[in-house]
N, C-alpha and C positions, 0 to 999 in steps of 0.2 A: 345618581350617577348610576350606582352600581346597578339598580333597579331595571333602568334602560339598558345597560348590557344585556343584561339578561334576557330582556325581552329580544334585544335584537338579534342576539345568538339562537334563542330557541326559532326565532320568524328565518334566520338563515339555515337551520336544521329541517324547517317545515319545508322550504322549497329546495332546498337540494334534494329532498326525498321525491318530489316529482320530477318522474322522468319527464314529462311532456313539457314543463316548463324548461327544464335542461337544452331539450332538444330546440325548442323555439329560440330561445337567449344564444347559444353556444354555437350548433350544429348547422342550422338553419342559413345564418348569416356567410359563417365560412362558405357552405354548399352554393349559395347563391351568388356572391361574389365570385367563384368561380367558375358559374356556368355562367352568368352576364358579361364577365370579363372574357373568357374564352369565345363564346357565340358572335358577342357585339363587338370584337377588335377590330373588325374592317371598315367600321363606322368611326374610328377615331382617329384616322390618318388625313391630317388636317388638309392636305393638298385633294382630297376629294371632298371637301365641304367647299360649296361654292354659296357665300351668303346673296341674298337679296342687295341689288346697290341700294345704297340710303340716298334720299332724295330731297335735294336743297332748293328752297328758292331765293335768290338775290336781286334785293333793290340796291342798285350800286349809283348814287348821286357822285357818285367822283368821275372826273373826266382826266385825269391829270396823269401824272408819268408812272403811278404804280397799276393803273386799268389795265394796259396791255399784261405784264408779266402775270396777272391774277387771269385774264383770262386764259393767257397761255397755260399756266398750271393747270386750270380747269378741263383743259382740251386734250392734257397728254394722258395716251393712251392707257397707262396704269390706275391714273387715278379716275377716269370715265370706268373702269371697270368695277370700282367701289362708290363712287358718286355720281349722281345724276342733277346736274345743273338747270334750274330753271330762271329767265329773266323776267321780272315782273316789275311793270309799270308804277308799283306806288306800296307803301308799306302797309295800306289798307289788305291792299289784294293779297299779301304775304302772308299777313294775319289771318286771311280767310282760309287760304289753302291750307294753311296750318291746322284751323279749326275744322275744315272737312276732311282732314288725312290725306290731302292729295299730296302734303309733301312731309318730311320727317323732322325738317328744321327750316327756318328763315333766318337771313344774313343782312343787315342793313349796314351799308359802306357810306359814312358822310362824305360830302363834296369837299370836304377839308383833308380829306385823308390824306391824300399824295402830298397837298401843301406842307402840312405838319410833318409828314417823314422827311421832305427835301429840306424843310429847313431845321430840322433837328429837336423839332417840339414831338411835346406828348402828344400821341394820335391813337385812336381805338374804332371800332366799330361794334355793333353790337348782335348778338346773336341770340334768338329765342329758340329755344327748342319743344320740339312736340313730346306725344305720350311714347314714342319709340326710344325706351333707354338706350338698348344696343346701337341704334343708328345714330343717337345723337353722341354717343360716344364714338363713334368712326367719323362721324362729322367734326367734331372738334379736334380730334387728331388730326385730320389734314389739314383745319384753318390752321394748328397750331405748327405745320411745317412751313405754310406760307408767311405767318408773322415770323419764326425764326429767317426768315431769307429776308424780309421788310427789317427787321432787326438788324440787320447784318449790313444792309443798304442804309438805314440811318447813320449807325455806327460811323460808316465810311464818311458820310456828309458832315457828322459833325467835327471829326478828327480833319479830313481833306479840305472841308468844303462843299458847297451846291455840285462844283465841277467833276466831285466823285460819283456822282449819281450817272452819269453819262459814261463814265471809265468801266464803271463797278459793274459786270457780267454778273444777270441773276445767278445764283446758283440753282443748279437744278437737284432738288431733293427729292424729285418722285422718284427716284431708283432706291429710296429707302422706305417706299411706304408698301409693306409686305401685306399680301390679304390676309392673310394669316393672322400675322400679329395685331390686326386692326379689330378684330373681332375678338369676343371673349376668352382671353386666352386659357380657361379651362379644357376649350378643345384643343388642347396640345400636352392634355393629361392622355395616358394610354387607359384603356379599358378597363384593366384591373385597379389601375391607381384610382379612375373616377368611380366605379360603383365600390371598392373599397371603402374610400369616404363618404359616398350616400347610403350605401347598407351599414355602416355604423351609426349612423345617425337615425335611419330608420329602426333598429332594432334597440337602440338605447331608449327610444322613444316607448318602443314596447313592453321596456322591461317596467314601465311605469305602470303598465297595464296590470303587472300582477298585485302591486299596490293596491290599485283599486278596486280589483275584484278581493283581495285580501281584506281591506275593510267593507265592503259590501257583506260577505259572508262570514265577518265577525257581527255584523247587526241582524243577518237573517239567522244565523245559529245560536244569537244573543251567548257567545262564548267570551265574550270581553266580560262579562259578569263573573264569571270563573277567576278571570285573571283578578279582579279585583277583591277575592278572596285573600289574596296574598297583598303585603303591604307594597302595592303598585297602585298609583293615581292613572285614570284615564288617559291624562293628559302624556305621564310618561309611557304606557302601554302604547299609544299611538305614535309617539315620537320614535319609541323603538324600534316599532314594526316598520317605520318608514325607511329610520336608519340601515334598516338590516337590507331592503329593497336597493338603499343608496350604495350600500356597500357590495352587494350582489352585482349591481351596474357598472361600478368601477372595475372588478374581476372580470365581467366582461369584457368591456372596452379593452383591459389591457392584453387579452386572451386574443382578442379580434388583431388589435394592431401586431402582436408579436409572432402569431400564425403567418397573416399575411406577408410579413416582411420578410420570415425566415423561409415560408413554404410559396407563397406566388413570387416572392421578389417586389413586394411594394417598397418603395421608396416613400416613408414617411416625412424624409426632408429633416432640415435641422431647427425646426420650432415646435420643437415636442413638447414644451413648460404650453406654449400658446394653445397647440391641441389638445393638451390635457383641461386648459381651464374651459376651449369649448366643452369637452365631451363633460364636464362637471356642470356646468349650466345648462345642459342639455338635459341633465338627469334631475336637476334642481327643478328645470320646469316641466318633466314627464311627470315625477311625482307628486308638484303641485296641481297640475292638471287632473291627474288620478284621483289626488283629493277633493277637489270640486265636483269632477264626476260623481264623485262616492256619495256626494249629496243631492244631486240631480236628479240621480235614478233609484229606483226602490229596488231594484234585481240584480245581482251579479252579471246574469245573462245580458240583462240589458247595457250595463256599463262595459262589458266585454266588448259585444258587439258595435258601440257606439264609438269606443276609443281605438277598437282596431280599425274600424271605417274610417275615423277621422286622420289617423298614422298615414295608412294607406293612401286618402286623398291629397293630404299634405305631402307624402312624397312622389306622388305624379307630378302634381301642379308645380314642382320645384327641379323639375326635372330628373327626380334620381331614378326614375325607372326606363323613361324616353327621354334622350339628351337632348335634341333638338326640337325642342317644343316650339311654338309658335309664338311671337312678341307679345299677342295678348295675354296668352297662358302664362309667360315668363311675367308679365306684370302682376298677374293674379297671384302669383306663387311668392310674390314679396308678400303676402300676407299668411306663410308660413312658417314653421320653426324650422323645418329644412332648409328653405333659402338660406337663410341666414348662416346656420349652424354649417352645413355640407359646404357653402360656398367661401366660406372662410377656412375650413379645412382643407380643401384644394386648393387653394391657393396658397396656403403654408406648405402643403406639400411642393409644389410645383416651384415655390419662390419667386411668385411673380405678382402683380398686383398688392402687393404685401399693405400697402396702404390701404387699398381696398378691403382686405382681409381683417385688419385690426376694425375699419368701421363696422363690418358685418358684426366683429365679435361684440364690438360694444353696442349696436343693437341686439344682441343676442343676448347680453347680461339684461338688458333693461328690460326684456320679453321675460328672463325667469325671474329677476325681481318684482316683476308687476304680477306672475302668475303667483308666485309664492307669497305675496302680499294678498291677494286674494284667498288663496288657501287659510291664510293665518286667519281673515278676516269671518271666514265660516266655518275655522274649527271648532267654536263653541257649538256650533248647530251641529259638527259631527261628534262631539262628547255627548250631547243631548240625546242624539240616534241612538248611540251606544250604552247610553245608561237605562 
């Protein structure tokens, strides 16, 4: 343990002597957050963002008392701004439209829907989602508004009898449908908050690059052999170096959060513990990825080029640079570390969709564990390369 501590301390001392590294890890993120947050603040007004309406195909076999209220709901002006409904004649036609991306989702309403509602029995419809995640979320929220109304009608029938349906006026819940809140709540963040979260993740990933370059330079310069003169094993030397980068990354994370909070006025919210876990998982993933790249490429320049390109691409695809990326690009972004890490941080910061934030965090933990396992599996090869 003492040997690992000495190697880690020496690694930290070497890194802190490199002005270019300190500039990239500490000054650049703070500068980018300020520039992007100031220059693009006008794009973060929720009222200025007008999303494309979601498209829903409806196959309605029900001709009972609930058909008219549903049609009135879909015909409401506020709903029509957000949802375009197309009536289809069969379930096969609905599925074909979904496959051709002509609609974002499909709804099948059985013939017994109204009958079950009026009798107080269990009733349900079936929703088929397409590939557009955000559009599906929008449709589900709108349908939930109507099912809440139907549930109230059903409750009245169960308590007062079938005659209650006739005197129970449909509750107009469309006034509760606000366009901004139906979209991803991350759009409610200020520009400074948004880029503070996304740039934090991006530069935590960049910090792993120093680990990859350091490991590769040890191989090129054969300096690890000098370390072996001392009573330090190769495994201890590698672990000490990676821990040194991890400690530096945690310091970097703390500096960015505290500085943006005090100077830029960024509110990091009440979930600081969860944000700390996200940062730790990102650091573990970054260092593990660095160790893997150190094996795959033979030179430090190649590692630096590939790693920096990879982080930049992941940040772009996840919306870290351009906020309102298209739906297809957003789908691709789900295969990046930034999507899960930055998405979780921003939701915790804003205290919105916290259930989604926790799900993002669980996925991030899984990615970090998988990358760490991969790095451990090839660690013997890393050791061999340095001997």
